[in-house]
C-alpha positions as CSV (number, residue, x, y, z in Angstrom):
1,M,-36.8,14.7,46.6
2,S,-40.5,15.5,45.8
3,N,-40.8,12.4,43.5
4,S,-39.1,10.1,46.0
5,K,-40.8,6.8,47.0
6,Y,-39.8,5.0,50.2
7,L,-39.2,1.2,50.0
8,Y,-39.9,-0.2,53.4
9,G,-38.7,-3.7,54.3
10,A,-39.2,-5.8,57.4
11,A,-38.2,-9.3,58.3
12,V,-39.3,-11.4,61.3
13,Q,-36.4,-12.8,63.3
14,G,-36.1,-15.9,65.3
15,I,-39.2,-17.6,63.7
16,Q,-38.1,-21.2,64.2
17,G,-36.9,-20.6,67.8
18,F,-40.2,-18.9,68.6
19,I,-42.2,-21.7,67.0
20,F,-40.3,-24.7,68.4
21,Q,-39.7,-23.3,71.9
22,T,-42.1,-25.9,73.2
23,N,-42.8,-29.6,72.6
24,K,-46.6,-29.0,72.8
25,L,-48.1,-29.3,69.3
26,R,-50.9,-26.9,70.1
27,E,-48.5,-24.1,71.1
28,I,-46.2,-24.9,68.0
29,V,-49.2,-24.4,65.7
30,G,-50.3,-21.3,67.5
31,A,-46.9,-19.8,67.2
32,S,-46.9,-20.6,63.4
33,E,-50.3,-18.9,63.0
34,L,-49.0,-15.8,64.9
35,V,-46.0,-15.5,62.5
36,E,-48.4,-15.8,59.6
37,E,-50.7,-13.1,61.0
38,I,-47.8,-10.7,61.7
39,C,-47.0,-10.2,58.0
40,T,-50.6,-10.3,56.7
41,T,-53.6,-9.1,58.6
42,K,-51.6,-7.4,61.4
43,F,-49.4,-5.4,59.1
44,E,-52.5,-4.4,57.1
45,E,-54.2,-3.3,60.3
46,I,-51.2,-1.2,61.4
47,V,-50.8,0.5,58.0
48,G,-54.6,1.3,58.2
49,N,-56.9,2.7,55.6
50,T,-54.0,3.7,53.4
51,F,-53.0,0.0,52.8
52,V,-53.2,-1.1,49.2
53,E,-51.7,-3.8,47.0
54,Y,-49.1,-2.5,44.6
55,D,-50.6,-0.5,41.8
56,K,-48.5,0.2,38.7
57,T,-50.4,3.4,37.9
58,K,-49.8,4.8,41.4
59,N,-46.4,3.1,41.8
60,Y,-46.9,2.4,45.5
61,G,-48.4,-0.3,47.8
62,S,-47.6,-3.8,49.0
63,I,-45.2,-5.8,46.9
64,L,-44.8,-8.6,49.5
65,H,-46.3,-9.2,52.9
66,A,-46.1,-12.9,53.8
67,A,-43.9,-15.7,55.1
68,G,-42.0,-13.5,57.6
69,N,-41.1,-10.8,55.0
70,I,-42.6,-7.4,54.1
71,K,-41.8,-5.1,51.2
72,Y,-44.0,-2.0,50.8
73,I,-43.6,1.2,48.8
74,F,-44.8,4.3,50.5
75,D,-45.3,7.5,48.6
76,S,-45.5,9.5,51.9
77,Y,-42.6,10.1,54.2
78,E,-44.9,10.6,57.2
79,D,-46.7,7.2,56.6
80,C,-43.5,5.4,56.3
81,Q,-42.1,7.1,59.4
82,K,-45.2,6.0,61.4
83,I,-44.7,2.3,60.5
84,V,-41.0,2.4,61.4
85,R,-41.9,3.9,64.7
86,I,-44.8,1.6,65.8
87,F,-44.5,-1.7,63.9
88,P,-41.7,-3.4,66.0
89,K,-43.3,-2.3,69.4
90,T,-46.7,-3.5,68.3
91,I,-45.4,-6.9,67.2
92,A,-43.4,-7.3,70.4
93,E,-46.7,-6.9,72.4
94,F,-48.7,-9.0,69.9
95,A,-46.2,-11.9,69.9
96,P,-43.8,-11.7,72.8
97,G,-40.5,-13.3,71.9
98,I,-40.6,-12.2,68.2
99,T,-38.3,-9.4,67.0
100,V,-38.6,-7.5,63.8
101,S,-35.7,-6.0,61.7
102,Q,-36.7,-3.1,59.4
103,A,-35.1,-0.7,57.0
104,V,-36.0,2.0,54.5
105,V,-34.5,3.1,51.2
106,A,-35.6,6.3,49.4
107,F,-35.6,6.0,45.6
108,E,-37.0,7.6,42.5
109,D,-36.7,5.2,39.5
110,D,-34.1,2.5,40.2
111,F,-36.1,-0.1,42.0
112,A,-33.5,-2.8,41.5
113,K,-30.8,-0.7,43.2
114,A,-33.3,0.1,46.0
115,V,-34.1,-3.6,46.6
116,N,-30.4,-4.5,46.8
117,E,-29.7,-1.7,49.2
118,L,-32.7,-2.6,51.3
119,E,-31.5,-6.2,51.7
120,K,-28.1,-5.0,52.7
121,R,-29.6,-2.7,55.4
122,L,-31.8,-5.5,56.7
123,R,-28.8,-7.8,57.1
124,I,-27.1,-5.1,59.2
125,Q,-30.2,-4.6,61.3
126,R,-30.5,-8.4,62.0
127,N,-27.1,-8.2,63.8
128,K,-28.4,-5.4,66.1
129,S,-30.1,-7.0,69.1
130,M,-33.4,-5.7,70.3
131,R,-34.2,-5.6,74.0
132,S,-36.4,-8.6,75.0
133,Q,-39.9,-7.8,76.1
134,T,-40.0,-11.1,78.1
135,L,-37.4,-10.3,80.7
136,G,-38.3,-10.1,84.4
137,L,-36.9,-9.8,87.9
138,M,-35.5,-12.9,89.6
139,C,-38.3,-12.8,92.2
140,I,-41.0,-13.1,89.6
141,E,-42.9,-16.4,89.2
142,R,-41.6,-18.4,86.2
143,S,-43.2,-20.7,83.7
144,R,-42.2,-24.3,84.4
145,Q,-41.9,-24.9,80.6
146,T,-40.0,-21.9,79.4
147,G,-38.5,-20.2,82.5
148,L,-40.0,-16.9,81.4
149,P,-42.1,-14.6,83.7
150,V,-45.6,-15.8,84.3
151,V,-48.5,-13.5,83.2
152,L,-51.4,-16.0,83.6
153,E,-52.3,-19.0,85.8
154,K,-54.8,-21.3,84.3
155,D,-55.9,-24.7,85.6
156,G,-52.8,-24.9,87.8
157,E,-50.5,-24.1,84.9
158,Y,-48.2,-21.1,84.9
159,I,-48.2,-19.4,81.5
160,D,-45.8,-16.8,80.2
161,A,-46.7,-14.0,77.7
162,A,-45.4,-15.8,74.6
163,T,-47.2,-19.0,75.4
164,R,-50.4,-17.1,76.1
165,S,-50.2,-15.5,72.7
166,K,-49.7,-19.0,71.1
167,L,-52.7,-20.3,72.9
168,Y,-54.8,-17.4,71.7
169,E,-55.3,-16.1,75.2
170,D,-55.5,-12.4,74.0
171,P,-55.9,-10.0,76.9
172,Y,-57.1,-7.3,74.5
173,G,-59.6,-9.4,72.6
174,K,-58.1,-8.5,69.2
175,R,-56.6,-11.8,68.1
176,K,-58.1,-13.6,65.1
177,R,-58.5,-17.3,65.9
178,T,-56.7,-18.9,62.9
179,T,-55.8,-22.3,64.3
180,K,-57.3,-24.1,61.3
181,K,-55.9,-21.7,58.6
182,L,-52.7,-23.6,57.7
183,C,-54.6,-26.9,57.7
184,K,-57.3,-25.6,55.4
185,T,-54.6,-24.3,53.0
186,A,-52.3,-27.4,53.1
187,F,-55.2,-29.9,52.7
188,D,-57.6,-27.8,50.6
189,M,-60.3,-28.4,53.2
190,N,-62.4,-25.4,54.1
191,D,-64.8,-27.6,56.0
192,I,-62.1,-29.3,58.2
193,S,-63.3,-29.8,61.7
194,D,-61.5,-29.7,65.1
195,G,-62.0,-33.4,65.3
196,Q,-59.8,-34.0,62.3
197,I,-56.9,-31.8,63.4
198,A,-54.1,-33.1,65.6
199,Y,-53.6,-30.8,68.6
200,D,-51.4,-33.2,70.5
201,I,-48.4,-35.1,69.2
202,E,-49.9,-38.4,70.5
203,D,-52.7,-37.9,68.0
204,M,-50.2,-38.3,65.1
205,S,-48.2,-41.4,66.0
206,E,-49.7,-44.7,65.2
207,K,-47.9,-48.1,65.6
208,N,-44.7,-46.5,67.0
209,D,-43.6,-43.2,68.6
210,W,-41.6,-42.0,65.6
211,I,-42.5,-38.7,64.1
212,A,-40.9,-36.6,61.3
213,I,-40.0,-32.9,61.1
214,I,-39.7,-31.9,57.4
215,H,-38.1,-28.7,56.1
216,A,-38.0,-28.0,52.4
217,D,-36.6,-25.0,50.6
218,G,-36.6,-23.9,46.9
219,N,-33.5,-23.7,44.7
220,G,-32.8,-21.0,42.1
221,L,-34.7,-18.1,43.8
222,G,-31.7,-15.8,43.8
223,Q,-31.3,-16.1,40.0
224,V,-35.0,-15.3,39.5
225,V,-34.9,-12.3,41.8
226,Q,-31.9,-10.9,39.9
227,A,-33.8,-11.4,36.6
228,I,-36.9,-9.5,37.7
229,G,-35.5,-7.2,40.3
230,T,-35.7,-4.1,38.0
231,N,-39.5,-4.3,37.8
232,E,-41.8,-3.8,40.9
233,E,-44.9,-5.3,39.2
234,Q,-43.0,-8.5,38.1
235,F,-41.5,-8.8,41.6
236,K,-44.9,-8.8,43.2
237,K,-46.4,-11.1,40.5
238,F,-43.5,-13.6,41.0
239,S,-43.9,-13.5,44.8
240,K,-47.6,-14.3,44.6
241,S,-47.1,-17.0,42.0
242,L,-44.4,-18.7,44.1
243,D,-46.5,-18.6,47.2
244,K,-49.4,-20.2,45.4
245,A,-47.2,-22.8,43.8
246,T,-45.9,-23.9,47.2
247,K,-49.3,-24.1,48.7
248,D,-50.7,-26.0,45.7
249,A,-47.8,-28.5,45.9
250,A,-48.6,-29.1,49.5
251,V,-52.2,-29.8,48.6
252,E,-51.2,-32.3,45.9
253,A,-48.8,-34.0,48.2
254,Y,-51.5,-34.4,50.8
255,K,-53.9,-35.9,48.2
256,S,-51.3,-38.4,47.1
257,I,-51.0,-40.0,50.6
258,K,-54.4,-39.4,52.3
259,Q,-55.6,-42.9,51.5
260,K,-53.1,-44.1,54.1
261,F,-55.0,-42.6,56.9
262,N,-58.5,-42.0,55.6
263,E,-60.0,-44.3,58.2
264,E,-58.2,-42.6,61.1
265,K,-59.7,-40.0,63.4
266,F,-56.9,-37.4,63.0
267,I,-54.9,-36.3,59.9
268,P,-51.4,-37.1,61.0
269,I,-49.9,-34.0,59.4
270,R,-49.5,-30.6,60.9
271,P,-48.2,-27.8,58.6
272,I,-46.0,-25.3,60.6
273,V,-44.7,-23.0,57.9
274,L,-46.2,-22.8,54.4
275,G,-45.5,-19.8,52.3
276,G,-43.0,-18.3,49.8
277,D,-40.7,-21.2,49.1
278,D,-40.6,-22.5,52.7
279,F,-42.4,-25.7,53.7
280,T,-42.1,-27.1,57.3
281,V,-44.4,-29.8,58.7
282,I,-44.6,-32.3,61.5
283,C,-46.1,-35.6,60.5
284,R,-46.3,-39.3,61.2
285,A,-42.9,-40.8,60.4
286,D,-44.0,-43.6,58.1
287,I,-45.6,-41.2,55.6
288,A,-42.9,-38.5,55.6
289,L,-40.6,-39.7,52.8
290,E,-43.4,-40.3,50.4
291,Y,-45.2,-37.1,51.4
292,V,-42.2,-34.7,50.9
293,T,-41.1,-36.5,47.7
294,E,-44.4,-35.8,46.1
295,F,-44.3,-32.2,47.4
296,I,-41.0,-31.6,45.7
297,K,-42.2,-33.2,42.4
298,Q,-45.3,-31.0,42.5
299,F,-43.2,-27.9,43.4
300,E,-41.1,-28.4,40.3
301,T,-44.2,-28.8,38.1
302,K,-46.1,-25.8,39.5
303,T,-43.2,-23.4,39.3
304,S,-42.9,-23.7,35.5
305,F,-44.1,-20.0,35.3
306,V,-40.5,-18.9,35.6
307,T,-40.1,-19.7,31.9
308,Q,-41.4,-16.2,31.2
309,Y,-38.1,-14.7,32.3
310,N,-36.1,-15.1,29.2
311,N,-32.6,-14.5,30.6
312,L,-32.8,-17.6,32.9
313,K,-31.3,-20.9,31.8
314,F,-33.9,-23.1,33.4
315,G,-37.7,-23.6,33.0
316,N,-38.8,-24.1,36.6
317,L,-37.6,-24.2,40.2
318,T,-36.4,-27.2,42.1
319,A,-36.3,-27.9,45.9
320,C,-34.3,-29.7,48.5
321,A,-35.5,-31.1,51.8
322,G,-34.3,-32.5,55.1
323,I,-36.2,-35.0,57.3
324,A,-35.4,-35.4,61.0
325,Y,-36.9,-38.7,62.3
326,I,-37.3,-38.3,66.1
327,K,-39.2,-39.8,69.0
328,S,-42.2,-37.8,70.0
329,S,-40.5,-36.9,73.3
330,Y,-37.4,-35.5,71.6
331,P,-37.1,-31.7,71.8
332,F,-38.7,-30.3,68.6
333,Y,-36.3,-27.3,68.5
334,Y,-33.3,-29.7,68.0
335,G,-35.4,-31.8,65.6
336,Y,-36.1,-28.7,63.4
337,N,-32.4,-27.6,63.5
338,L,-31.5,-31.1,62.3
339,A,-34.0,-31.0,59.5
340,E,-32.7,-27.6,58.4
341,A,-29.1,-28.8,58.5
342,L,-30.0,-31.8,56.4
343,C,-31.8,-29.6,53.9
344,S,-28.7,-27.4,53.7
345,R,-26.4,-30.4,53.2
346,A,-28.6,-31.7,50.4
347,K,-28.4,-28.3,48.7
348,K,-24.7,-28.2,49.0
349,D,-24.3,-31.6,47.4
350,A,-26.8,-30.7,44.6
351,K,-25.0,-27.5,43.8
352,A,-21.5,-28.8,43.8
353,G,-19.9,-28.6,40.3
354,L,-22.8,-26.7,38.8
355,A,-22.0,-24.4,35.9
356,D,-22.9,-20.7,36.2
357,G,-26.6,-20.2,35.8
358,G,-27.3,-23.9,36.3
359,L,-30.0,-25.1,38.7
360,A,-29.5,-27.7,41.4
361,K,-31.5,-31.0,41.0
362,S,-34.1,-31.7,43.6
363,C,-33.0,-34.1,46.4
364,L,-33.4,-34.8,50.1
365,M,-31.5,-36.1,53.1
366,F,-32.8,-37.7,56.3
367,H,-31.5,-38.9,59.6
368,K,-33.1,-41.1,62.3
369,V,-32.0,-39.8,65.7
370,Q,-30.8,-42.8,67.7
371,D,-30.0,-41.1,71.1
372,S,-30.6,-38.1,73.3
373,F,-27.4,-36.2,72.3
374,T,-28.3,-32.7,70.9
375,E,-25.4,-32.2,68.5
376,D,-25.1,-30.6,65.1
377,F,-25.2,-32.9,62.1
378,E,-21.4,-32.7,61.6
379,A,-20.9,-34.2,65.1
380,I,-23.5,-36.9,64.3
381,V,-21.7,-37.8,61.1
382,K,-18.4,-38.3,62.9
383,R,-19.9,-40.2,65.8
384,E,-22.6,-42.4,64.2
385,L,-22.0,-42.4,60.4
386,T,-18.2,-42.8,60.2
387,P,-17.2,-46.3,61.6
388,Q,-13.7,-45.9,60.2
389,E,-11.8,-43.0,58.6
390,N,-12.3,-44.3,55.1
391,I,-15.8,-45.7,55.5
392,S,-19.1,-43.7,55.8
393,F,-22.8,-44.5,56.1
394,E,-23.8,-41.0,54.8
395,F,-25.0,-42.2,51.4
396,G,-27.4,-39.4,50.7
397,P,-28.7,-37.1,49.4
398,Y,-31.4,-39.1,47.5
399,Y,-32.5,-37.4,44.3
400,I,-36.2,-37.0,43.3
401,N,-36.5,-37.1,39.5
402,E,-33.1,-37.1,38.0
403,K,-29.8,-38.3,39.6
404,K,-26.8,-36.1,39.7
405,E,-24.5,-39.0,38.9
406,A,-25.1,-42.6,37.9
407,S,-23.8,-43.9,41.2
408,R,-26.3,-41.9,43.2
409,W,-29.7,-43.2,44.2
410,T,-33.2,-41.8,43.9
411,V,-35.8,-41.9,46.6
412,E,-37.5,-44.6,44.6
413,N,-34.3,-46.7,44.7
414,L,-34.2,-46.4,48.5
415,I,-37.9,-47.3,49.0
416,T,-37.6,-50.3,46.6
417,H,-34.7,-51.7,48.5
418,S,-36.3,-51.1,51.9
419,N,-39.4,-52.9,50.9
420,K,-37.4,-56.0,50.0
421,L,-36.7,-56.5,53.8
422,E,-40.3,-57.5,54.4
423,G,-41.2,-61.1,55.1
424,K,-39.4,-63.9,56.9
425,E,-36.4,-64.0,54.7
426,G,-36.1,-60.2,54.7
427,N,-36.2,-60.1,58.5
428,A,-33.3,-62.6,58.7
429,V,-31.2,-60.7,56.2
430,K,-32.0,-57.5,58.1
431,S,-30.6,-59.0,61.3
432,H,-27.4,-60.1,59.6
433,L,-26.9,-56.7,58.0
434,R,-27.2,-54.9,61.3
435,Q,-24.4,-57.2,62.7
436,W,-22.3,-56.4,59.6
437,L,-22.7,-52.7,60.3
438,S,-21.6,-53.2,63.9
439,L,-18.5,-55.2,62.9
440,L,-17.4,-52.4,60.5
441,H,-16.9,-50.2,63.5
442,D,-14.4,-52.6,65.0
443,N,-12.8,-55.0,62.4
444,T,-13.1,-54.8,58.6
445,E,-11.9,-58.4,58.2
446,M,-14.5,-59.8,60.5
447,A,-17.1,-57.7,58.7
448,N,-16.1,-59.1,55.4
449,Q,-16.3,-62.7,56.8
450,K,-19.8,-62.0,58.1
451,L,-20.9,-60.6,54.7
452,Q,-19.6,-63.7,52.8
453,R,-21.3,-66.0,55.3
454,L,-24.6,-64.1,54.8
455,K,-24.3,-64.4,51.0
456,S,-23.8,-68.2,51.3
457,I,-26.9,-68.8,53.3
458,T,-29.5,-66.4,51.8
459,S,-31.6,-66.6,48.6
460,M,-31.4,-62.7,48.6
461,Q,-27.8,-62.6,47.4
462,E,-28.5,-60.1,44.6
463,F,-30.1,-57.7,47.1
464,V,-27.2,-58.1,49.6
465,D,-24.7,-57.4,46.9
466,E,-26.6,-54.2,45.9
467,V,-26.9,-52.7,49.4
468,T,-23.4,-53.6,50.5
469,K,-21.7,-52.4,47.4
470,G,-19.7,-49.4,48.4
471,V,-19.5,-46.2,46.3
472,I,-16.3,-44.1,46.3
473,K,-17.0,-40.5,47.3
474,T,-14.6,-37.6,47.6
475,V,-15.1,-35.6,50.8
476,R,-13.4,-32.7,52.4
477,K,-11.6,-33.6,55.7
478,D,-9.2,-31.5,57.7
479,G,-8.7,-29.2,54.7
480,N,-7.9,-32.0,52.3
481,D,-9.8,-34.0,49.7
482,K,-10.1,-37.7,50.8
483,E,-11.8,-40.7,49.3
484,V,-14.2,-42.7,51.4
485,T,-16.4,-45.6,50.7
486,V,-20.1,-45.0,51.4
487,Y,-22.8,-47.6,51.9
488,P,-26.6,-47.3,51.6
489,V,-27.5,-50.1,53.9
490,Y,-27.6,-47.9,57.1
491,D,-30.3,-45.7,55.5
492,I,-32.2,-48.7,54.2
493,L,-32.5,-50.2,57.6
494,A,-33.5,-46.9,59.2
495,I,-36.3,-46.3,56.7
496,H,-37.5,-49.9,57.1
497,T,-37.6,-49.7,60.9
498,I,-39.4,-46.4,60.8
499,N,-42.1,-47.6,58.4
500,N,-42.6,-51.1,60.0
501,Q,-41.6,-51.1,63.7
502,E,-44.5,-51.7,66.1
503,T,-44.0,-50.7,69.7
504,K,-47.4,-49.5,70.8
505,E,-49.9,-51.8,72.5
506,D,-52.8,-50.7,70.3
507,A,-50.9,-51.6,67.2
508,K,-51.4,-55.3,68.1
């Protein structure tokens, strides 16, 4: 075993729960920065003077240490053993509430086999619970926000250990204050000032209280990893290129919409996760759709470097996204879960019917939360988006560049139809369409009469025909394939309301 190397892997668990544990934007951003620091500067610090980037000549070093994942090749058993022993404990103290799964595989030449075995072992480790470092006796003072044991009282507020770490209250004086780091990266603004950064959610909203949580995720990564998994140097190169492409896409997306808020004090966008192929942001609701659409377009363009892997059947990567439109008072944790569920649903639709080796087309889904129920999206579909068994308002996903089928819509189609509801005539049509949607829940015949009446009194008959034209869609219900008619008008009204509704006094 004298020639053995040791492939070490670590994955940060519970990232989203840790980040969105609170509704305070300052703490959310602080948590995100903590996670970023864990896999970058903190890991380098723990490895110490022996830390190096992967070197082909030496055949050891860091292959990946970012976005909640670490892969490092050690040439010394003792160095690897040291990290396995101290890394989880150090991170639990550094960021209370975060747990780390880790695994090690000894190998000589077969790196691809080692990576596959490492991933298998990491999945097993994720299912083994780690004792929480935030537990306390019942008699201990508790934080009013989280219910966890208090470690600090400041200005009359009781703060637990995790919140203290998110607020950069480091009792050891070793934290690097990186509050601006993600903003600098996502906006390409090294000179960004505190006065431009939104630290409270109220700083983001403008004419109404709607905000958006966006989660986007790349497609086709598994195929790329399989194509390059036999080569350590290519694996590292691809990881760095992908990370750069995601960040560059975020910058271009920001540039495409910044004219909409150039005159405002705060930039109404706060990046939460930006690395690898993951992209999560909180932003003002009316810019969310345009912003994430441009991000996905740029992501496709900037990942064209995958063409160098000859055994792939595609020339770049695509991405899917979910947008949860919520009120600023709605729990962010549930908002993120909804955005992630919508992203997964978009991926599922895009991948359906793909040939082996094919790449899903880029698309997105969104939902405007109408009430305080904290349900999964399937429950929302049944309760809000299914007025009758054979009728559905779940028209998405909306495709970005190229539609999957002729009957589907692109984001551009959606925006174009939403804009037609502006003006006096558009407002009148909008009111009638809402009534039509309500009638579909109760009586199809009455709904049809309402629709015919609307067409007879409006000059926007062509528009009404387009948005009330149902599309037959096959869905899986109760274990059987059933046909339902889906309508886009529900989504059109939702987007129009989010972009145009004024509820704040200062909007007047």
